[in-house]
C-alpha positions as CSV (number, residue, x, y, z in Angstrom):
1,T,94.1,-14.8,82.7
2,N,95.3,-15.0,86.3
3,K,92.2,-15.6,88.5
4,T,93.4,-13.3,91.7
5,L,92.6,-10.4,89.4
6,Q,89.2,-11.1,89.1
7,K,86.9,-8.6,89.1
8,P,83.9,-8.1,91.4
9,K,80.8,-8.3,89.9
10,I,78.1,-6.0,90.9
11,V,74.4,-6.5,90.2
12,V,72.4,-3.6,90.1
13,M,69.0,-3.6,90.8
14,D,67.5,-0.8,88.2
15,F,64.4,1.4,89.9
16,G,65.3,4.5,87.6
17,L,69.3,4.0,87.3
18,K,71.9,7.1,86.7
19,Y,74.4,5.9,84.2
20,N,77.1,7.7,86.4
21,I,76.8,4.9,89.3
22,L,77.6,2.6,86.6
23,R,80.3,4.5,85.4
24,I,82.2,5.2,88.7
25,L,81.8,1.2,89.5
26,E,83.2,0.1,86.2
27,S,85.9,3.3,86.5
28,K,86.8,1.6,90.2
29,G,87.3,-1.9,88.2
30,C,84.0,-3.9,88.8
31,E,81.9,-5.9,86.1
32,V,78.5,-4.3,86.2
33,I,75.3,-6.5,85.0
34,V,72.2,-4.1,85.1
35,V,69.1,-6.6,86.3
36,P,65.2,-5.1,85.9
37,A,63.5,-3.9,89.3
38,N,61.4,-6.5,89.2
39,S,64.0,-9.1,89.0
40,T,63.3,-12.5,91.3
41,K,66.3,-13.2,93.7
42,E,66.9,-16.7,92.1
43,K,67.9,-14.6,88.7
44,I,70.0,-12.5,91.1
45,L,71.7,-15.1,92.3
46,H,72.3,-17.0,89.5
47,L,74.6,-14.2,88.2
48,N,76.9,-14.9,91.0
49,P,77.0,-11.5,92.3
50,D,80.0,-10.6,94.9
51,G,77.6,-7.1,95.5
52,I,74.3,-5.6,94.7
53,V,73.5,-1.8,94.4
54,L,70.0,-0.5,94.9
55,S,69.6,2.0,92.4
56,P,68.2,5.3,93.0
57,G,64.8,5.7,91.3
58,P,61.3,7.4,92.0
59,G,58.0,6.7,94.3
60,D,57.0,5.7,97.1
61,P,59.1,3.2,99.0
62,S,56.1,1.6,101.0
63,L,54.4,0.7,97.7
64,L,57.3,-1.7,96.4
65,S,56.7,-4.4,98.9
66,D,57.7,-6.7,96.3
67,I,60.8,-5.4,95.6
68,V,61.3,-5.0,99.5
69,D,60.4,-9.0,99.6
70,V,63.3,-9.8,97.1
71,V,65.9,-8.1,99.3
72,K,64.5,-9.7,102.7
73,Q,65.4,-13.0,101.3
74,L,69.0,-12.1,99.4
75,P,71.9,-13.9,101.6
76,P,72.5,-11.8,104.6
77,Q,76.3,-12.0,103.9
78,L,76.2,-10.8,100.4
79,P,77.4,-6.8,100.4
80,I,74.5,-4.5,99.5
81,F,74.7,-0.6,98.5
82,G,71.5,1.2,98.5
83,I,71.3,4.6,96.8
84,C,68.6,7.1,97.4
85,L,65.0,5.2,97.0
86,G,67.4,2.1,97.5
87,N,68.2,3.2,101.0
88,Q,64.5,3.0,101.9
89,I,64.0,0.0,100.2
90,L,66.6,-1.3,102.5
91,A,65.2,0.1,105.7
92,H,61.9,-0.9,104.9
93,A,63.6,-4.6,104.0
94,F,64.8,-4.3,107.8
95,G,61.4,-3.5,109.1
96,A,61.7,0.5,109.2
97,K,59.2,2.8,108.1
98,T,59.5,5.8,105.8
99,F,57.5,8.9,105.6
100,K,56.5,11.8,103.0
101,L,58.8,14.8,103.9
102,K,56.9,17.8,104.3
103,F,59.4,20.0,101.8
104,G,61.1,16.8,99.7
105,H,64.7,17.1,98.7
106,R,65.5,18.5,95.6
107,G,68.5,20.3,94.1
108,S,72.3,20.4,94.5
109,N,72.8,22.1,97.6
110,H,71.9,19.9,100.8
111,P,74.8,19.6,103.3
112,V,74.8,16.4,104.7
113,K,77.1,15.0,107.8
114,D,79.2,11.6,107.6
115,L,79.3,11.1,111.4
116,K,82.0,8.3,110.9
117,S,84.5,11.2,109.4
118,D,82.7,14.2,110.8
119,T,82.8,15.9,107.7
120,V,80.0,17.8,105.7
121,S,79.3,17.4,101.8
122,I,77.2,19.5,99.8
123,T,74.9,16.9,98.2
124,S,72.5,16.5,95.3
125,Q,69.1,15.4,96.0
126,N,65.8,14.3,94.7
127,H,63.8,12.5,97.3
128,G,59.9,12.9,98.8
129,Y,60.1,10.5,101.7
130,S,63.0,9.6,104.2
131,I,63.5,7.0,106.8
132,D,61.5,7.5,110.3
133,P,64.4,6.9,112.7
134,E,62.1,6.0,115.6
135,S,61.4,2.7,113.3
136,L,65.1,2.2,112.9
137,P,65.7,-1.0,114.4
138,T,69.0,-1.5,116.5
139,E,70.7,-3.4,113.8
140,L,70.9,-0.5,111.5
141,E,72.8,2.4,112.9
142,I,73.1,6.5,111.4
143,T,75.8,7.3,109.1
144,H,74.7,10.2,107.7
145,I,72.6,13.6,108.5
146,N,71.0,16.1,106.9
147,L,72.1,19.1,108.8
148,N,69.1,21.4,107.0
149,D,66.3,19.0,108.9
150,G,68.3,16.7,110.6
151,T,66.7,13.4,108.6
152,I,68.4,10.4,108.1
153,E,71.1,10.4,105.3
154,G,73.0,6.9,105.6
155,M,73.0,4.3,107.1
156,R,74.6,1.0,107.6
157,H,74.1,-2.2,109.5
158,K,76.3,-3.2,112.7
159,T,77.0,-6.5,111.7
160,L,76.3,-7.4,108.0
161,P,78.1,-5.9,105.0
162,I,75.2,-3.4,104.2
163,M,75.1,0.3,103.8
164,S,73.2,3.2,102.2
165,I,73.4,6.8,101.5
166,Q,69.8,9.0,100.6
167,F,71.7,11.7,98.6
168,H,72.9,11.2,95.0
169,S,76.8,10.1,95.5
170,E,77.1,10.4,91.9
171,A,75.7,14.0,91.3
172,S,77.5,15.7,93.9
173,P,78.6,19.8,92.8
174,G,82.1,18.3,92.9
175,P,81.2,15.0,90.8
176,K,84.4,13.4,93.0
177,D,82.9,14.4,96.6
178,N,81.3,11.4,97.1
179,E,83.0,8.4,95.8
180,Y,84.4,7.6,98.2
181,I,80.9,6.2,99.4
182,F,81.8,3.4,96.7
183,D,85.3,3.1,97.9
184,D,83.6,1.6,101.3
185,F,80.9,-0.5,99.8
186,L,84.2,-2.1,97.3
187,N,85.9,-2.4,101.1
188,L,82.6,-4.8,102.1
189,I,83.1,-6.9,99.4
190,G,87.1,-7.1,99.8
191,K,86.4,-8.6,103.5
192,K,83.5,-11.0,101.9
């Protein structure tokens, strides 16, 4: 049992989890522990995670202040990856606001541009809320935008190991298209 080969331990907060997220993390060599949405900071930190994933799920993020408070209390150096609802919860944790989209993003044909690599992916989406760019604090930068309506599709913290995406990375039409984002998250953990 060589200690250097330890798997990164990822705690996934379950807001309506997609099994495929767990499958991708496990396929990338992670030990994955799922905890209920109402888990306390103490319960999460007791598991001694190397990183946290905030899962997708239904609902209005502005009504989830208990969950937002738990995320706010997590140590700033702990890598966090938010997906869909998890992205919006992170935005709220940093003081941003969300708004209800006039037309929710549903289905598997949403073009999203990765601003870093200047590439466009067709993504699968299922959400009715979006982050208000006017409310985004300066420490968060936008990493992905929706080419249909210009809404925020991803962000990352400028100094902390925190990143998120609005689309379902695990359900794109070509299932591997957006898996690179999980690698980006694991790279954040590697730099810890």
